[in-house]
N, C-alpha and C positions, 0 to 999 in steps of 0.2 A: 077178589079171589075167584078164579075160574076152575071148573072141573075139566081137566084136559087129560085124555088117555087114562082115565080112572085114577087121577091124582089131582091134588090141589096146587095150582100155580098162581102166584100173584102176578098180575099183568097190568102194566100202565099203558094208556093210549092217549095220544095227543095229536091234534092237527087233522088236516084233511088232504086228500090227494092220493097219489099212488102209495101203496103200502110199503113201509120200510121197517124191517125187523132187526133189532139190535140184540146180539147174543153175547153176553158177558163171559169172562173167563173164570178160572179157578180163583175163589176168594172174592169174586165180584158180585154185584147185584145190578139191578136196573139203574141205580144211581151212578154207576161207573160211566154211564153214557150221558149224564145230565148236561154237560157243556154242548154236546152234539145235538141232543134231542131238543134243547131250547131253540137252537137255530133251525134245524131241519124240519121241525113241526110247522114252520111257516109255509112249507112247500109240500110236505108229505104227511101221510097218516103214520105216525111213528109209534111202533109197538115195542115195548121193552118188558120182557118177562124176567122175573127171578126164576132161574132154572131150578129143577128139582134139587133139593139139598142145599140151596144157597139162599141167603137173605131170608125173605118171608115165606119161601116155598119149602115145606118140610120134605125130608127124604122118606119115601114110602118103601122103596125096595132097593135092589142093586142098581147102581147108576153106571152107564156106559155111554160111549159116543153114540152108539145106535139108539139107546133109549132117549137121549137128549135130542137127537135129530128127529126121532119119531114124535116127541112132544111138540117140537116146533111145527112139524107137518100137521099134527092134529090141531094145534092152535090156529093154523091157517084155515083148516076146515071149519073150525068153530066160528071163526070170524068171516067166513065166506070169502076168503082171499085165494084167488087162483095162483097169483105170482106176486113176488115182492122183491125189492132191493134188500140186500143183506149187509149188515155191518157185524163184524166179529172181532173180539179181542182175545188174544192168547188162546186158551183152550176153546173158546168160542169160534176161533177161526177154523179149527179142525171140524167142528160141527157144521159150519157153513160150507166148507169144502166138500164134505160128504153129501150134503143136500144138493150142491151144484152138480156134483158128479152123478149122483143117483137119480135126481129128479130135476133135470135141467130146465124143464118147462116152468118150474115154480120159482126159479131164481133169475131175476132180471140183471143183477149186477152183484159184485162182491167188493167190499172195502174191508180189508183185513189188516188189523193193527196188532203189532207184536206177533206176526203170524208164524206158525210152524206146521209142517205136515204131520209130524209125529215126534214124540220125545226121543232123543238119543239114548242109548243104553244106560249111561251113567245117571241120567235124569230119572229113568224109570225106577231104579233102586232108591234114589233120593226121595221120590214121591211116595213110595211105599213106606219109607222110614218116617216121612212127615205125617202120613196117615196114622201110624202108630203113636207118634208124638202127640197128635191132636187128641187121640182117645185117652192117652195117659196123663198129659199135662195141660190140656186145654189150649185155647187159642192165643193167649197173651204172649207166650214165648215165641210162637210162630209169627205173630204180628210184629214184634220187636225185631226179629231177624229179617223179615222181608222188607221192612222200612230201610234197613241198612243195605241189603243186597239187590233189591228190585228197583230202586230209584237211582237216578243219576246223582252224582255229587252236587251238581247245580241245583237239583230239586231239593235235596236234603238241606243244603246251606241257605239257598235264596228263596225257597218256597216252603217254609215250614208248614203252611196250611195243607199243602199236598201230602206231606209226610203224616200230618195229623189225620187227614182223610183216609189214607191207606191203612194206617194203624187201626182206626176205628172200624172201617168196613170189614177188615179181617178179624179183628178182635170180637166182633159181634156175630160172626158166623157160628151156627150150631156145629159143635165139634164133630159129631158123628156124620152129619151131612157133608161137612168139609172133608172128612176122612174118606168117605165113599167117593167123593168127587176126585180126590187125589188118586185113588185107586183106578177110577175110570180113565184119568189122564195117563197114568202109568201103563195102562193096557192099550192105549190108543194106537191105531194103525192108520197109515196114510190112505186117503181116498185115491182113486184112480185119477190122477191129475190131468191125464190126457183127455179126459171126458169133460173138463171144465172149458166151456166155450164163451161164457158171458164176459162182458167187460169187467176187468179185475184190477184193483189198486191195492198195492201192498205198502204198508208204512211201518217203519221201525225206528228205534233210537240208536244213536251211535254207541250208547252204553248199555244196550239191552243184552243181558246175558242169556236170556231165554230164547230170543230171536235175534241173534247177532247179524249185522248187515251181510256178512258173507253167506250165511245160511238163507237169508231172505232173498238174496240175489239168485241163489241156486233154485229156490222155490219159484221165483219169477220165471226162470228159464223153463221150468217144468209146466207152467201154466201159460199156454200160448197167448201172446198179445198182452200180457199183464204189464203193468208199470210199477216201478218201485220208487219210494221216497224215503230218504234217510234224514232223520231229524237230529240236529246237533243238540248236545246237552240233555239228552232224553234217555231214560231207562226203559223199563218194561211197561210201566203204567201210562202208555202213550196218550190215551184220551184225556187223562187228568194232568199229566205233566206238561203237555204242550197243546192245550185246547185251542188256542187261536190258530196255531200252525196247522193242526189237524182239520179244523173247520174250514180254513182257507183251501186246503188241498181237496177236501170233500166237495166244496162248492165248485171248484174247477173241474172235478171229476164228473159231477152230475150236470153242470150247466155250462162248463167251459167249452 
């Protein structure tokens, strides 16, 4: 546990080399990156925080994209890291985009899984409703719903361990911390994508309802020079549903 920006964040570090920071999404933790961290720690210093309000990091105050990005920047300062490669998933991709746009010298590259620039209007209302549901009914109903809607049919039928992981990671979130994170995502605004100049890889699933391929292709056109990969039989939990395919794409991105 580290004191970062006057709050406590659980941070895992493995490996040596250039710094690589992995930023999870709504309902995620550092463990959402386990398949990638295991591989990439052979070549990089992999740093995986539980962001404020998620996993083992308690919610201290109001959470926003700005506060999350500031926490990552302060974490880099704490660890004496001037610049790093960034991986983001879902909401974490928005945090990473803001860092790359606002502090380009600190971001060597972006690999964004299930990426979005900002939620569309219908999703903003749904996220606010989910925050209320978390406070009223706890996390189990939300976990059960997301297993059905956030994973691909292939994952639900043929990878029951993936469904179990997603249910567990969401079910174990602190309800208030999760609610505040839902509200942060509901209020998220796009970074100035024209300012992102670093090498960028976008990955999404063909059954990802949060980051559907058409939207990711649009995002790719807005980030000059970025590349897009669409994974078959994959929903929104890209790092967990398709770990081998994601790892292969990342190795090609960094070393190919």
